[in-house]
Structure formats: C-alpha cells, structure tokens
N, C-alpha and C positions, 0 to 999 in steps of 0.2 A: 587499611583495615577494614573489614566488612562491618556493617551496622551490628550483625550479631555478635562479633568479637567486642565492640565497644559496650554493649549491653551486658555481655558476660563480666566485663571489668566493672562496670557500675554495680552490677548484682554482688560482685565479691565484696566491694567496699561497703555497700548497703548492709550485707550480713555481718561485716565486722563492726557495724555500728556507726559508721559514719554518716553525716548529713550531706545534703546536695552540695553545699558550698565546699565542704572539705574534699568530696569526691572530685568536683570539677577541679579544684586547685591541684590535686594530685595528678589527674589526667593531663592537664595543662604542662606540668613539669616534664611528663614523660612523652607525650604525643605532640607538643607545641601546637603548631598551627593546624595539624590534622586532628585535633581534639574536637569532640562534638561540643556544640555551644551549651551554654548553661541551662537554657531552658529545655533542651533534650534531656540532660542529666536530671533536672528537676521532674520532667514527665516521667522518666523511668524509675526514679525513686518513689514517686507517688503510686506508680502501678505495682511495683514490688511491695509497698507498704500495704496496699488493699488486698494483698494475697495473690496476685498474678505473678508467679515465679518464673514463667517460661521467657526465654530470650529470643525465641524464634518467632517469625511473623506468622500470624494466623491466616488461614486460607481465607481469602475474601472473595465475593463475587465481583468480578471485573467486566471487562468488555466482552460482549457477546461474541461466540465464535463467528468467524467470517462466513458470509453465504456465497462466497465465491469458491464454489466447489466445481468438481468436474461434472457433476450431474447438472448443476445450474448453467454452467458454461455450454454444455451440449444441447440443453433446453433452449437457451436464447438463441443459440447459433442455429438450431433447426427452425424456430420461429422466423428469424431474420430471413434465411434462406427460402422460406416459404412465400414471405412478402416483405420485399425490401423497403417498402414505404410505410412499415409499421413505425409508430411513434414509441418513444421512451415511456410515456405514461401507459400506453396500452400494453407494452412488454411487462412493465412492472405489475399492472392488473392481472394479466394472464398467468405470470410466474409466481405471484404472491411475494416478490422481492422489491425492496425500496427502490425508488427512482435512482438514487445515488449509486447503489450497487449494481443496477442495471447499466448505469452509464460507465462504471468502472469496468464492468465485463465487457461492454461494447468497445470501448477505447483502449484499455489497458491490455486486455487479454485477447480479444478478437481482432484487434487492430483495424477497427472499423471507423469510418467518418460519414457523416450525413452530408450528401452532396445533391443538391437539387431534389430534395424530398426522398432520396434513396440512400440506403446504407451501402457503402462500397468499400472494399478492402483498400487499406493505405498502400500496400505493396502489390505489385503485380504477381499473379500466379505464374508458374512454370509454362502453362499453356499460352497465357497471355504475353509473356515474353517471347516465346516462340513464334507466335503470330505476328509480333512486331519485326522479328528478324525476316520472317517470310515476306511480309510487306515491302520491307526495305529491299530485299533482293529482287523482287519484282519490279520495283520502281528502278533499281539499277539496270535490269535487263531492258526495260522501256527506253531508258536514256541511251543505252548503247545501240538500240534499233532505230530510234528516231532522234534527229538532230533537235536541240533546243526543248526537249521534252519538259525538263524542269521549270523553264520559263513559262510555261502554260498553266502551271499549278498556282492557285491562290491560297495563301495561308493566312489565318487570322487567330486570335485568342477567343475565349469564351464570351466576351463582351461584344 
C-alpha cells in the first residue's frame, strides 16, 4: 500500500475516536508486517488532532533543478572547442555553473577526458576512424612495395 492509503486508514480510525495504540493494533491485525510502525501512527494521530486533516504530502522545496541543460551543454562544448587547455575551474567561472556540474557535463555528457592538459574525446570521431583506416592501407601498400618495411618501424608507448 501507498503511504497515503495508510494515512487514510489512520484518519478513519482517528475520526471513529480510537487512540494511537488501538489504531496500531487494528492495523497490525489487518496488514501484519506491512503495517506502518507505531511511531508513524502516533505522528499522524498527532497531526490529525492538531487540525491537519489532509492525508496527502504537501509540496516541499527539494533538490534544485539540474543545471545540465542543452544550453549549458552547448556552452561548455563551445568553450572547450575554442580552447582545449581550459581548466574546470575556469569553465565553472565563465559559465556560472558549479565545478561538479561542469565535470559531469564534460565526463558524462560530452565524453571528454583531460589528457596532457587538453580535453580530448574518449571515442574517435568518424573522421578520425577513417584517417586510421587510410594510414593502415598506406602502410600495407608500402609493405607490398618494399620488403621488410614493417621491420624498420619503431613503436613505443607514451612513456
């Protein structure tokens, strides 16, 4: 059952004139383990006694709306594309967005990582993938034309 339904039952028994203990005992007989605990029943009986008879939750101010909007995404993306060496703090200052939100935009929405002081995409673009294919084809043509071409290439990692 929903909380509103339990409150309705508590209100019904309260209006019949029962106290918190009696209401809770009745609810335990009907709902068993799914019954709200005694302190919840007491709280709502107290609310109804003070004149508050609504069983619905009142609207409360909660978490602020997210700043991850299309406008903010495009703004951050434009700034990064202008200067890939821009820091998160500078982006936050220029866009008036918190540092955490800027990091969320960069990492989760734009799929960017900071590599050697530059923001770079995590995944290759279509053009970058095509360039890799073209380079591989060129190297294969070189191998076909020159014997032992690949033995002359030195490879290493970033370190």
